[in-house]
N, C-alpha and C positions, 0 to 999 in steps of 0.2 A: 396469751390473751387474758388469762385470769390475773396475772401480775399487773397488766395495764388497767384492768377494771379496778383492782385494789388501789392502784396509784391514783386514778381519777377520783375515786371515792375519798381517799385521804386528802387530796387537794381540795375537793369540794367541802369536806367536813372542816378542814382547817379554815377555809374561807368563812364558812358559816359561824364557826366558833369565834372568829375575830371580826365579824361584820364586814367581810371583804367579798366582793364579787370577783372571783377568780375564774376566768375562762381560758383554757389552754387552746388557743387558736393557732393552727399550723405548728403545733408543738411548743409554743411559748406563751408566757403571760408575764405581765409586770404588775408589781404591787407598789403603789406610791405611798410612802410613809409621810407623817406630819413634818418631818425635818427635811423635806425635799429629797430624801434618799429614795432610790428605787431598788427593789429586789426583783430580780428576774428568776423565773422558774422555767426551765426548759426540759421538755420531755418529748423528743421526737417520737413518732408513732412506733417504730421498731427498735428503739434504743433500750438497752438494759440498764442505763444509768439515768437518773434524774440529776440535773445540774442546777444549782442555785447560785446566783452570783450578783455582785453589786459593783458599781463603779468606784474606783479609788481616786483616779486622776487622769488627766489627758496625757498621752505619751509625749506630745511635743512641748509640754510645760514642765518637764522634769530634766534635770541636768544628768550628765553621765554618772556623776558620783551618786546622785539620788537613785538612778536606775540600778547601779551596782549595789547600793544599800538594800533596795527592794529584793534583788536576787539573793542577797545574803539572808534576808529575813525569810525568804521562801524556803530555805534549807533548815530553818530552826523549827523542826517538826513539832516539838513540844509546845512552843509558843503559837504555832499556826493552827493547832487544834484540828488537824486533818484538812485544813483549807490549803489552797495553793493560789499563786498569782499567775495570771495570764494576760495576754493582750488581745483585745477584740479589734481585728483589722478593719471591720466596717465602721466602727466609731472612733478608732484610734485612742482607745482608753485602756488603762491598766485595770483589770478586773480581779476581785477577790472571789474565789470560787470554791464550792464544795460539791463533790459528786457522791451520790448515794445509789447503791443498787436499787432498781425499781421494786424488786420483790420484797424489800424490807421497809419500805416507806410506810409510815403511819402518821396520824395527826400529831402525836407526841414527838416523833422524830423530826418531822417537818418544822414544828414549833421550835425545838431545840436548835436545829440547823440554822434557822432564820435568826433566832435570838443570838446565837454565837457569832454568826456572820456580821450582824449589826455591831455587836460588841467589839469584835476583832477589827472591823473596818475603822473603828474609832481609836484603836490603839496602835495600828501600824504607823510607823514613822516614815514619812516620805522625804 
């Protein structure tokens, strides 16, 4: 319970610091950025992980070779900076994700994760 309170406070403080109104409704919230990019923050009530993710592309708009290239990049751990690629079945999109244990989340960590996610999403070759 204390970890969850710490997480909620870190998300709220991150939002205040960046003039964002972030409300975790049903375990998720979306941050819309100026460049039409969205960052999702997911923290289901009993989860030990906070997941931050963004859309890279639609699954049905990439070729097999592009898909294989994405899988190869997924294994380049140093380049991925702790992030990983996944597919969101609901939206049929390839997502760039970072998972962080709830008990270590702070405003600074959340800022770094989001900044790195944005930077990495701009460097991944599809």
